[in-house]
C-alpha positions as CSV (number, residue, x, y, z in Angstrom):
1,M,-46.6,67.5,-132.8
2,L,-43.2,65.8,-132.3
3,L,-43.3,66.6,-128.6
4,F,-46.8,65.1,-128.3
5,Q,-45.7,61.9,-130.0
6,Q,-42.7,61.5,-127.7
7,M,-45.0,62.0,-124.7
8,K,-47.3,59.3,-126.0
9,K,-44.4,56.9,-126.4
10,W,-43.2,57.6,-122.8
11,L,-46.7,57.2,-121.4
12,A,-47.0,53.9,-123.2
13,R,-43.7,52.7,-121.8
14,I,-44.7,53.7,-118.3
15,A,-48.0,51.9,-118.7
16,V,-46.2,48.8,-119.8
17,V,-43.8,49.0,-116.8
18,L,-46.8,49.5,-114.4
19,L,-48.6,46.5,-115.9
20,V,-45.6,44.3,-115.5
21,L,-45.1,45.4,-111.9
22,V,-48.8,44.8,-111.1
23,T,-48.6,41.4,-112.7
24,I,-45.5,40.5,-110.7
25,L,-47.2,41.7,-107.5
26,F,-50.3,39.6,-108.3
27,V,-48.3,36.5,-109.0
28,A,-46.2,37.0,-105.9
29,A,-49.4,37.4,-103.8
30,L,-51.0,34.3,-105.3
31,W,-47.8,32.3,-104.9
32,S,-47.5,33.3,-101.2
33,E,-51.1,32.4,-100.5
34,L,-50.8,28.9,-102.0
35,D,-47.3,28.3,-100.5
36,S,-47.0,25.8,-97.6
37,Q,-44.4,23.7,-95.8
38,K,-44.2,20.0,-95.3
39,L,-41.6,18.3,-93.2
40,T,-39.2,16.2,-95.3
41,R,-36.0,15.8,-93.3
42,Y,-33.7,17.2,-90.6
43,V,-30.3,18.9,-90.8
44,K,-27.7,19.9,-88.3
45,N,-24.0,20.7,-88.0
46,E,-22.6,17.2,-88.1
47,E,-19.3,18.3,-86.5
48,A,-21.0,19.7,-83.4
49,P,-22.7,17.9,-80.5
50,V,-26.5,18.4,-79.8
51,I,-27.2,19.6,-76.3
52,K,-30.9,18.8,-76.2
53,D,-31.8,15.2,-75.7
54,G,-33.7,13.7,-78.6
55,W,-33.3,16.7,-80.9
56,P,-33.0,15.3,-84.5
57,G,-31.8,18.6,-86.0
58,N,-33.5,21.5,-87.8
59,P,-36.6,20.5,-89.8
60,L,-36.6,21.2,-93.6
61,D,-39.6,21.3,-95.9
62,Q,-40.1,20.0,-99.4
63,K,-38.3,23.1,-100.8
64,D,-35.3,22.6,-98.5
65,R,-36.4,25.6,-96.4
66,F,-36.1,25.8,-92.6
67,I,-39.2,25.3,-90.5
68,N,-40.0,26.5,-87.0
69,D,-41.3,23.2,-85.6
70,E,-43.6,24.8,-83.1
71,H,-44.9,27.7,-85.1
72,P,-44.3,27.2,-88.9
73,F,-44.4,30.6,-90.7
74,L,-44.2,31.8,-94.3
75,P,-44.7,35.5,-95.0
76,K,-47.7,36.3,-97.2
77,M,-47.8,39.1,-99.6
78,T,-51.5,39.7,-99.0
79,D,-50.8,40.3,-95.3
80,L,-48.1,42.7,-96.1
81,L,-50.3,44.7,-98.4
82,R,-53.2,44.6,-95.9
83,W,-50.8,46.1,-93.2
84,R,-49.3,48.7,-95.5
85,L,-52.6,49.8,-97.1
86,G,-54.9,49.3,-94.1
87,G,-54.0,52.3,-92.1
88,N,-52.3,52.6,-88.6
89,Q,-54.7,52.9,-85.6
90,F,-51.8,54.5,-83.7
91,R,-50.9,57.0,-86.4
92,E,-51.9,60.2,-84.6
93,E,-50.3,59.0,-81.3
94,K,-47.2,58.0,-83.2
95,E,-46.9,61.4,-84.8
96,R,-47.3,63.2,-81.5
97,D,-44.6,61.0,-79.8
98,T,-41.4,63.0,-80.2
99,A,-39.6,61.1,-77.4
100,R,-36.3,59.7,-78.6
101,L,-33.7,57.5,-77.0
102,E,-30.7,59.1,-75.4
103,V,-27.5,58.5,-77.3
104,R,-24.3,58.6,-75.2
105,D,-20.6,58.5,-76.1
106,P,-19.4,54.9,-75.7
107,S,-15.7,55.9,-75.8
108,E,-14.9,55.3,-72.1
109,F,-16.1,51.7,-72.1
110,L,-14.6,50.9,-75.4
111,A,-11.2,52.2,-74.3
112,S,-11.4,50.2,-71.1
113,E,-10.7,46.5,-70.5
114,R,-13.7,45.9,-68.3
115,D,-16.2,43.1,-69.0
116,G,-19.6,44.5,-69.8
117,I,-22.5,44.9,-72.2
118,L,-22.7,48.1,-74.3
119,W,-25.8,48.9,-76.3
120,L,-25.2,50.3,-79.7
121,G,-28.9,50.6,-80.7
122,H,-31.5,48.2,-82.0
123,A,-30.0,44.6,-81.6
124,S,-26.4,45.8,-81.8
125,F,-24.3,45.2,-78.6
126,Y,-20.6,45.2,-77.9
127,I,-20.0,42.6,-75.3
128,R,-16.8,42.0,-73.5
129,I,-16.8,38.8,-71.5
130,N,-13.7,37.2,-70.1
131,G,-11.7,39.6,-72.2
132,V,-13.4,38.5,-75.4
133,G,-14.8,41.2,-77.7
134,I,-18.2,40.3,-79.3
135,L,-20.5,42.2,-81.6
136,T,-24.1,41.2,-82.0
137,D,-26.1,42.1,-85.1
138,P,-24.0,45.2,-85.8
139,V,-25.6,47.8,-87.9
140,F,-23.5,51.0,-88.1
141,G,-25.2,53.4,-90.6
142,D,-28.4,53.4,-92.5
143,P,-29.7,50.0,-93.8
144,P,-31.6,50.1,-97.1
145,F,-35.3,50.9,-96.9
146,I,-35.2,51.5,-93.1
147,T,-35.8,54.9,-91.5
148,R,-34.1,55.8,-88.3
149,Y,-35.6,57.5,-85.2
150,V,-32.2,58.5,-83.9
151,D,-28.8,59.0,-85.5
152,V,-26.1,56.9,-83.9
153,P,-22.5,57.7,-84.8
154,S,-20.6,54.6,-85.9
155,P,-18.5,53.3,-83.0
156,L,-16.3,51.3,-85.3
157,E,-13.3,53.6,-85.1
158,K,-13.4,53.4,-81.3
159,I,-13.7,49.7,-81.0
160,R,-10.3,48.2,-80.4
161,R,-11.0,44.5,-80.5
162,V,-13.5,42.2,-82.1
163,D,-13.1,38.4,-81.7
164,Y,-16.5,37.3,-82.8
165,V,-19.5,38.8,-84.7
166,L,-22.8,37.0,-83.9
167,L,-25.6,37.3,-86.4
168,S,-29.1,36.2,-85.4
169,H,-30.7,36.2,-88.9
170,D,-30.4,37.7,-92.3
171,H,-32.9,40.5,-92.2
172,R,-31.3,43.8,-93.2
173,D,-31.9,45.5,-89.8
174,H,-29.7,42.8,-88.2
175,T,-27.3,41.7,-91.0
176,D,-25.9,44.8,-92.8
177,E,-23.5,44.2,-95.6
178,T,-21.7,47.5,-95.4
179,T,-21.1,47.2,-91.7
180,L,-19.9,43.6,-91.9
181,R,-17.5,44.4,-94.7
182,A,-16.1,47.3,-92.7
183,I,-15.7,45.1,-89.6
184,A,-13.9,42.4,-91.6
185,R,-11.5,45.0,-93.0
186,K,-10.6,46.5,-89.6
187,F,-10.5,43.1,-87.8
188,P,-9.2,40.5,-90.3
189,Q,-9.0,37.9,-87.5
190,A,-12.5,38.3,-86.3
191,K,-14.8,35.3,-86.7
192,F,-18.4,35.5,-88.0
193,L,-21.0,33.2,-86.4
194,G,-24.5,32.4,-87.6
195,G,-27.1,29.8,-88.3
196,L,-26.8,27.1,-90.9
197,R,-26.3,28.5,-94.5
198,M,-25.4,32.0,-93.3
199,D,-21.9,31.2,-94.5
200,D,-22.9,32.2,-98.1
201,L,-23.1,35.8,-96.9
202,F,-20.0,35.5,-94.7
203,N,-17.9,34.1,-97.5
204,E,-18.9,36.9,-99.8
205,W,-18.3,39.8,-97.4
206,K,-15.4,38.7,-95.2
207,T,-11.7,38.9,-95.9
208,P,-9.7,35.6,-96.5
209,S,-8.4,35.6,-93.0
210,N,-11.7,36.0,-91.2
211,G,-13.2,32.8,-89.9
212,A,-16.8,31.8,-90.5
213,Y,-18.8,29.3,-88.5
214,T,-22.4,28.1,-88.7
215,T,-24.4,25.7,-86.6
216,G,-27.9,24.5,-85.9
217,W,-30.3,24.9,-83.1
218,F,-29.3,23.3,-79.7
219,Q,-25.7,23.1,-80.9
220,P,-22.5,24.9,-79.9
221,F,-20.2,26.6,-82.3
222,V,-17.0,24.6,-82.6
223,L,-14.4,27.3,-82.0
224,V,-11.1,25.6,-82.3
225,G,-8.6,26.8,-79.7
226,E,-11.2,29.0,-77.8
227,Q,-11.0,28.3,-74.1
228,R,-12.3,31.6,-72.7
229,I,-16.0,31.3,-73.7
230,K,-18.6,29.0,-75.2
231,V,-21.2,30.1,-77.7
232,Y,-24.5,28.1,-78.4
233,F,-27.2,28.6,-81.0
234,L,-30.8,28.2,-79.9
235,P,-34.2,28.3,-81.5
236,V,-36.4,31.5,-81.6
237,R,-39.7,32.1,-83.3
238,H,-38.9,34.0,-86.5
239,W,-38.0,33.6,-90.2
240,S,-35.4,34.8,-92.7
241,R,-35.2,36.4,-96.2
242,R,-33.0,38.9,-98.0
243,G,-34.2,38.6,-101.6
244,L,-37.3,37.4,-103.5
245,F,-36.4,33.8,-103.6
246,D,-34.5,32.9,-100.4
247,T,-37.3,32.8,-97.8
248,N,-36.3,30.6,-94.8
249,W,-33.2,29.5,-96.6
250,R,-30.8,30.6,-93.9
251,L,-31.4,29.6,-90.3
252,W,-32.4,32.2,-87.7
253,G,-31.8,31.9,-83.9
254,G,-30.7,33.2,-80.6
255,Y,-27.4,32.8,-78.7
256,V,-26.1,31.9,-75.3
257,I,-22.6,33.2,-74.5
258,Q,-21.0,31.6,-71.5
259,S,-17.8,32.2,-69.6
260,D,-16.8,30.3,-66.4
261,K,-18.8,32.8,-64.3
262,T,-21.3,34.6,-66.6
263,T,-24.1,33.5,-68.9
264,I,-25.7,36.0,-71.4
265,Y,-28.7,35.3,-73.6
266,F,-29.1,37.3,-76.8
267,G,-32.5,36.7,-78.4
268,G,-32.3,38.3,-81.8
269,D,-35.9,38.6,-83.1
270,S,-38.6,36.3,-81.8
271,G,-42.3,35.8,-81.1
272,Y,-43.3,34.1,-77.9
273,G,-43.0,30.3,-77.7
274,R,-41.7,27.3,-75.7
275,H,-38.1,28.0,-76.6
276,Y,-37.7,30.3,-73.6
277,R,-38.6,27.4,-71.3
278,E,-36.3,25.1,-73.2
279,T,-33.5,27.6,-72.9
280,R,-33.9,27.6,-69.1
281,E,-33.8,23.8,-69.0
282,L,-30.4,23.9,-70.7
283,F,-29.1,27.1,-69.1
284,P,-30.7,27.5,-65.6
285,Q,-28.4,30.3,-64.5
286,I,-28.8,33.1,-67.1
287,D,-27.4,36.4,-65.8
288,Y,-28.4,38.8,-68.6
289,F,-31.4,38.4,-70.8
290,L,-31.1,40.6,-73.9
291,I,-34.4,40.6,-75.7
292,G,-36.3,42.7,-78.2
293,I,-39.4,44.6,-77.0
294,G,-40.4,46.6,-80.0
295,A,-41.9,46.3,-83.6
296,Y,-45.0,44.5,-82.4
297,E,-48.0,46.4,-83.9
298,P,-50.3,45.6,-85.5
299,R,-50.5,42.5,-83.4
300,W,-52.3,40.4,-86.0
301,F,-49.3,40.9,-88.3
302,M,-46.3,41.0,-86.0
303,E,-47.3,38.5,-83.3
304,P,-45.8,35.4,-85.1
305,N,-42.3,37.0,-85.1
306,H,-42.0,39.8,-82.5
307,N,-42.8,39.8,-78.8
308,D,-44.9,42.6,-77.4
309,P,-44.0,43.8,-73.9
310,S,-46.4,41.4,-72.1
311,D,-44.8,38.5,-74.1
312,V,-41.3,39.8,-73.0
313,V,-42.3,39.6,-69.4
314,K,-43.5,36.0,-69.9
315,A,-40.4,35.1,-71.8
316,F,-38.2,36.5,-69.1
317,Q,-40.0,34.6,-66.4
318,D,-39.8,31.4,-68.5
319,S,-36.0,31.9,-68.8
320,G,-35.4,32.3,-65.1
321,A,-32.8,35.0,-65.9
322,K,-31.6,37.5,-63.4
323,T,-31.6,40.8,-65.4
324,L,-33.7,41.8,-68.4
325,V,-31.9,44.2,-70.8
326,P,-34.4,45.5,-73.4
327,M,-33.4,46.1,-77.0
328,H,-34.9,46.3,-80.5
329,Y,-36.9,49.5,-79.9
330,G,-36.6,53.2,-80.5
331,T,-33.8,53.0,-83.1
332,F,-35.6,52.2,-86.4
333,N,-39.1,52.9,-87.5
334,L,-40.3,49.4,-88.3
335,S,-43.9,49.1,-87.1
336,D,-47.1,50.9,-86.0
337,E,-46.6,51.6,-82.3
338,P,-45.2,54.9,-81.1
339,P,-41.5,54.9,-80.5
340,S,-41.7,55.4,-76.7
341,A,-44.5,52.8,-76.3
342,P,-42.4,49.6,-76.0
343,L,-40.3,50.6,-73.0
344,R,-43.2,52.4,-71.3
345,T,-45.4,49.4,-71.6
346,L,-42.6,47.0,-70.6
347,L,-42.1,48.9,-67.3
348,T,-45.9,48.9,-66.7
349,E,-46.1,45.1,-67.3
350,S,-43.0,44.4,-65.3
351,A,-44.4,46.3,-62.3
352,K,-47.6,44.3,-62.5
353,A,-45.6,41.1,-62.6
354,G,-43.4,42.1,-59.7
355,I,-40.1,42.0,-61.6
356,I,-39.5,45.8,-62.2
357,D,-36.4,45.7,-60.1
358,R,-34.8,43.2,-62.5
359,V,-35.4,45.2,-65.6
360,R,-32.4,47.3,-66.7
361,P,-33.0,49.7,-69.6
362,I,-29.9,51.4,-70.9
363,A,-29.3,54.3,-73.2
364,I,-27.6,53.8,-76.6
365,G,-23.9,54.1,-75.8
366,E,-24.4,53.1,-72.2
367,S,-22.9,50.0,-70.7
368,I,-23.5,47.6,-67.9
369,D,-20.4,46.3,-66.1
370,I,-20.2,42.5,-65.6
371,P,-18.7,41.8,-62.2
């Protein structure tokens, strides 16, 4: 009898917890459906110039959240539930797709002094340009709630120099606390760069000697004393959030990294939009175009924030860049399409567009030398 009474108490507690969770989910779904954005003001880095004529700064809404001025976006809980509960039309194909990206040993490039671009998986690159060591969106390990397709050994012990760490936005597959803390400990003079308001994360995770810089769209980072490269922050079509109540609080974006002879575009995450044409207007001689090609299905859900391969071809053509280096595919299981579909489809679409000879896929751990 005592055991039965204890079971009844536990079942009652579980029922209460489930009721609370369902209530929270319902309120969150209702809140997201009713939420909207209204332009109220603009903000920028007041200490940096603006490189686009007439750009007033990044638009903010009535809740002080950033807005993508061409394609405003707020995530809706009902859309997320529809995606997660609605089934995957590619499920069987995805299960049969056992192809996995090749993972190479990056030791030779990391031990060298050559300028180049080394892919570390997903949106993580180690770039050496004019002798400057740069990491983009480094994720070395297993981010919470994300499943890997391939295991990639952390390259951190082999990396000998990091001058700058570039973060495109605050999503956990791009901004990983564990990785950034480890980089800050090993390279206490490295500087962390991101969009406006990303400094709240930087200041929490970095060491006292690490620098932290933020700026707005169409603005450079003011890197005092840096003569070897210039770094600019540019718009992309995406959004930001790490917790329940910080949607679009931190600014997302892409980067142009420029030396006296080389220009590299790093696109972070983005859906298709006019920003690729605007980038070309400001930087007409892009040498390397690093752009995400995966996490695009189902299209009705992913289209606002992730290019599919046909979008990537249009974006590359809009940019006028010389070489397309695909990323953001085959590393993490983030969406419905099979893991090998992004690159396979990109190559097909590139051949149709007559640009196949300008597409340069590389294995994880493989590098491209910059002449």
